[in-house]
N, C-alpha and C positions, 0 to 999 in steps of 0.2 A: 504494500500500500504506500503510495507516495505521500509526501509531507502535506500537501494541500488537502488531500482527501482525509488524512489522519486528523488534521486540525478541525475540519468541518465535522467529522465524526465525533470527536471529543467535545467540541463546543456545543453541538446540538444535543448530544446525550446529557451533558451537564445541565443545559437549560431545561430539557424535557423532564428530567428527574427532579430538578429543583421545583418546578411548577407542580408536578404530580404528587410529590411528597407533601408539599404545602396544602394541596387540595385534599389529599387523604386526611390530613389533620383537621380539615374544615367540614367536610361533608359526610363521609362514610366511616372512616376509622377502622380499627381492628384488622383482621385478616382480609376481609373483603375489600377494604379501602386500599390495602397494600397491593392489590392486583393491578391497579392503574399504573404506578411507576414500573412494576415488573413488565407490564405489557409494552410500555414505551421502550424499555431497555431491549426486549426481545425484538421488537420491530426495527429499531435502529441498527442493531448488530446484524440482523438479517439483510437489511437493505444495503448497508455499506460493505457487505461481503463482496458485492459486485457480481455475484453469480446470478444469471438469469433464472436458473432452476430454483434457487433459494428464494429469489424475489417473487417468483410465481407461486411459491408455497409459503409465503412469509407468515401466514396464520399459525403454522406449527411453532415458530419461534416466539411469536406474540403470546400464544397460549402457554408455552413452557415458561416464559418469563413471568406471566401473571400468576400461574399456579405455584411456581417456586418462591415468589415473594410472599405468597399467602401464608407460608409457614410461620414467618417471623412475627406476624400480627398477633400471635398468641402470647407474646412477651409483654408483660406489664412493665412500664418504665417511668410512669409519672412520679411515684414515690422515690424511685432510684435517682431521678434528676433532682428531686427535692433535697437530697443529702448535700448537693453542691449548691443549688440555688438558694437554699435557706439553711446555711450552716449554723446560724444562731439558734435554730429550733432543734437541730439534731447534732449536737456537739460531737466531734470526733468521727463524723461520718463522711467527710469530704472525699477521702481516698476510697471509701466503700462505694460512693456514688460514681466516681470516675471509673473504678474497676468494673462496676456493674454495667454501666452503659457501654463501655468498651467491649465487654464480653457479649452483651446482647446485640450490639451493632455488628460485631464480627460474625456471629451465628446467622443473623438475619440476611445480610448481604452476601455472606459466604455461601449460604445455601443457594441463593439465587444465581450467583456466578457459577457455581459448580454445576447446577442443573442445566443452565444455558450452554455451558461448554459441552456437557454430555449430549445435549440435543443436537449440536452440530455433528458430533461424532456418531450418534445414533443414526442421523439422517444419511451419513456416509457409509452405514452398514458395518460399523466397528464393534457392534454388540450383537448378542444373540437375543432372540425374542424372549427366551426364558429368563434372561438377566433382568429385563424390565418387569416381568411378572413377579418374580421372586422378590426383587428389590422393593417394589411398591407394596407388596403384601407384608413385607417385614417392617415397613415404616410405622404403621400404627402400633405394632408391638414395641418397636424401639422408642416411640413416644411415651408409652406407658412405663416401660422399664426406666427410661431416662428421668422422667419426672419422679418416679419412686426412689431412685438412687440419689438424686441431687436436690429435689424440691420437697422432700418429706423428712421429718414429720411436719404437718401443718395443722395447728389447732388454734385458730384465731381467738376463740373465747377464753382459752386458758393460757394464751401467750406462749405457745410452743411453736417454734419455727425451725427451719433447716439450719444446718451448720453454715453453709454458704448461702447467705440470704441478703438480698440487696433491696429490700423494701421494708416498710414499717409494719404493715399488717395485711398486705395483699397476697393472694396466691400467685406464686411464680411457677413458670413452666419451661424455662430456658433449658433445663436438663433434657427435655424431650427433643428439642432441636439439636442439642449437642449429640445425642444418641443417633438422631436421624442423619446428620451429616457424616457420622462415622460409618453408618451403613452404606450411604451413597458412595463415599470415598473408597470403601472396600471394593465395590463393583468397578469403580473408576480405575483403581490400581490393578485389578484383575485383567482389565482390557487395555492397560497401558495408555490410558487416555490423558495425555499431557495437557491438552487444551482445557479440559474440565478442571484439572489441578491449577492451571495458570489463572483462569478466571475466578475459581474459588478462592485462591490466595488473594487475588486483587480485591474481590468483594469483602473478604474478611478484614484485610488491612484497611481498606477505605471506609468500611462500616465502623470499625473500632475507632480509627482516627477521626472519622466524620463526626461521631457523637461527641468526642472530646472537644474538637474545635467548635462545633455547633453550640455546645454548652457554654464555652468561653465567650462566644459571640453574643449569646443571650445575656450574659452578665454585663458585658461592657456596653451593650446597646440600650439597656433599660435603666441602669444605675449611673449616677454621676462618677466621673473619674476622680483621681486624687486631688486634682486642682479644682474640683467642684463643677466643672463643665461636663456637658454630655457629648458623647462621640457624635451623635446625630443632631446636635444643636437644639434649636427651639422646639422642633417637633417632638423630640424625646422629653424635653422638660415639661411640655404641655400635655404629655400623656398620649400623643398620637403615634407612638411607635410600639409595635407589637413584638417584643423580644422573643416570645415563644414561636411566633410564626417565622421570624428570622432564623431561629434555630432549626426549624423544619426545612426551610428553604436550603439552608447550608448543608444539612445532613444529606438531603437528596442530591444536591449538586456534587458533593464530595464523593458520595457513593457512585454516582454515574460517571464522574470524572475518572475515578480509580479503575473501574472495570473497563471502560472504553479505552483508557490509556494502555492497559496491558493487552487488550484486544488488538490494538494497532501495533504495539511494539512486537508482539509475538504473532503477527499476521501470517508468518510462514506456516504455522500450525494450522491456521484456518485454510490457507491455500491448499494444503495437502488434502483436507476434507472436501474442499470445493472440487478438486480434480476428480475425486471418487464420485461425488454427487453428479457432476456434469456428465460423467461417463455412464452411470447406471441409474440416475434419478434418485429421488428421495426414497430411502429404505422404508418399506412398509410390508412386513411379513403378514399383516392382517388384511391385506388389500381385498381378498375374497370375502372377508367378513365385515368389510367397512360399514355397510349400511346398518348391520345389527349392532356392531360395536358403538357406532356414533349415537344410535338411538338409545342404547343402554346407558351410555355415559350421560346423555342429556336427561334421561329419566332419573338417574341418580342425583344429578344436580338439582332437579326440580323437586325432589323429595323435601328439600329444605323449605319450600313454599308451604308445605302442609302445616307448618307451625301456625300460620296465619288463619288457616281454615279451622284448626283446632281451637285457636284463641277465640275466633268468632262464635263457634259452637258453644264454647265454655262460658264466655263473658258477653256475647253479643256485641263485641267490640274488636275489630281486627287489630287494634293497637294494644290489646290486653296482653298480660304476661301469662304464658302457659306454665312456666316453672317459676317457683319462688327464687331459686338459685340460678342465675343466668349461666353459670358454669356448666350446668347439666345440658342446656340447649347448645352451648358451644361445643361440648364433647360429642353431641349427636351430629351437629352440622359439619364439623371439620372434615371427617372422612368422606362426606358426600362431595366435597369440593376438591379433594386431592387423590382419592384412591383410583377409581376406574377412569375418571377424566385424565389424570396425569399419565397413567399407564397407556391409555389410548393414544395420547399425543406423542409420547416417546416411541410408540410403535408405528408412528407415521399416519395416524388417523386425521386426515385433513378436515373432514367434516366436523369432527369433534372440536378441532382447533378453531374452525370458523365460528362455531357457536360460542365458544369461550371468548374469542377475541372481539366479537361484536356484541351479541346479545347479553352474555353474562356480565361483561364489564359495564354495560349500560343498565342491566337489571339490578345490580347491587345498589346503585344510586337511586333507582326508582323504588326499590324495596324499602330503603331507608326513609325516603321522602313520603311514600304512600302509607307506610305502616309503622313508622318510628315516632309518631307524635308530632312530626314537623308540619302537619297541616292543621294543627289546632288553631282555632281563631277564624278559619274559613267557614262561611255559612254553607257553601256547597262542596265541602271537602270530599263527600262521597263521589260526586261527579268528577272532581279533580283526580281522585284516586283511580277512577275508571279510565280517564283520559291517559293518565300516566301508564297504567297497565297496558292499555291498547297500543300506546306508542311502542312499548317493549315488544308486544306481540307483532306489530308491524315490522319492526327491525328483524325479528326472528323469521318472519315470512319472507322478507326480502332476501335474507341470507340463504334460506332453503331454496327458493325458486329462482333467485338471480345468481346463484353460484357463489355467494359470499361477497362481502364488501371489498372494494379495492383498497389499496394502501392509503390513498388520499381520503377516501370516505371514512376509513377507520381512524385516521389521524384527526379528522374534523370531529368525530364522535367523542374523542377523549378530551375535548376542550370546552366549548361553550355549554353543552348540555349539563356538565357538572356545575358550572358557575350558575346557570339558570336555576338548577335545583336548590342551590344555596340561597339564591335570592327569593325563591318561593317561600322558604322558611324565614329568612331574616327580615323580609319586608311583608310579613303577613298582616292582615287587617289589625290584629291586636298590637303588633309592633309599630304599625303606622300611626296608631292612636298615641302611642308613647312618644313618638317623634313630634307629633302636633302639640302635645302637652308640655314638651320640653322647651318650647319657644318657637320662633319663626323657622322657616324651612331649613335654612342652612345651619342655624344654631341648634335647632332640635336634632338635626341629622348628626352633627358633631357630638352632641351630648349622648345620643343613643349609641352611636357606633364606637365612640371613644377611640381606642388604639386601632380599631379596624377601619378607620377613615382612610388610612394609608394602605391597608391590606387589599381591599377590593380593587382600587385603581391599579395596583401592582399586578394582581391576577389578570386584569384586562390587558395590560401591557405584555405580560408573559404569553397569554393566549394569542394575542395579535402577532407577536414575534414568531411563535411556533407555527401559526397558520401561514405567514409569509414565507418562512423557511421551508415549510412543507410544499408550498407551490413551487418554489425554486428547485428543491431537491427531487421531488417526486414527479413533477409535471413538465418541467422545462428541460 
């Protein structure tokens, strides 16, 4: 890869992950929200491979990126950050905070980098079909074992916590991701997959360093320096700077920078796989079973929707809680998003990848908006919910009958729709009344939004930049 292409690859990946990580912290959150930056990462690495075959099947890499970034969303980190952000409340915990976020960041981005590298190698036929089946079936077992080994005992009521513990009283699950990455790396080493190790190392290093740098940026952006002045001047002094969002932007940017940098520096490993792919096509040992596999993978994903049906039957409210402990719901939902779908994608199921890269990435934000209480205050929220659901169904239908979204359509889908969903919530009728009572339009808006008065314009600028870059890179 020449220097010009490398610079564009790194710059665009850095921008895309900065935006998408910030958006994840705004709209969806958790594992499902993390799919957005993972999807961007997979799309860009596939496109900048320069291979026509890979570009024609970019959905495989988008889906692999989304599903691999999903894992890290199980890691709680708010209280871990608190050890550094509020040392006066938790004396002696600063080093614990930095260690905790570095570990969790390394696992989160390390998993994604490893799986994406493995996806390139799998597409080149460097694995056996049973590697993927056995590996994916071992992952939930590894998750359980890892959590039991590293994140137990956990008894919040009696104050009993694990030996290696980076929170105050929240359940931690990083041990599950540690065990998962060990399982994946075992298969990577069995097949001598150097690219997966390279991108995994890049993800782990940039994820760990990214959290530390992002946390430092949070501190210096919101608090006065030693001379009493603010780094960002009057805006910060007046409370119009969101340090938490700066931290998220920085983490995504550094994670994307690190993985894309190693991808470009070690592009010779990518070229080896490109040669195999160009010669034989995308490896797909399940080609004959493709319709059945993709339908099964989609059916498993949609099982998670049943929670809302159950909630409605139980409470007559689609936004009601099915379980008192949300951890139960998370434990049920997680395998639905990574077991069969991930296995199908790694085995070359393009149809499964299309559904994940388009419909599922869009559905998770519709799901949060329609059923997560974000429509409270709207008189016609039932109609709005139906419109949102039907828009997701329309995207699914287009993908099925039109052969999937193209790269530019996918790129557009990841931008404005997410911001619009945020605006639906933030500027609900109830919140608009708060703005009116706070003063005239501009003053009321400033009072209501506070530090987010700078966040939303920045998101608009990021999306505009991404759209312009997308037109130049994908269309011209």
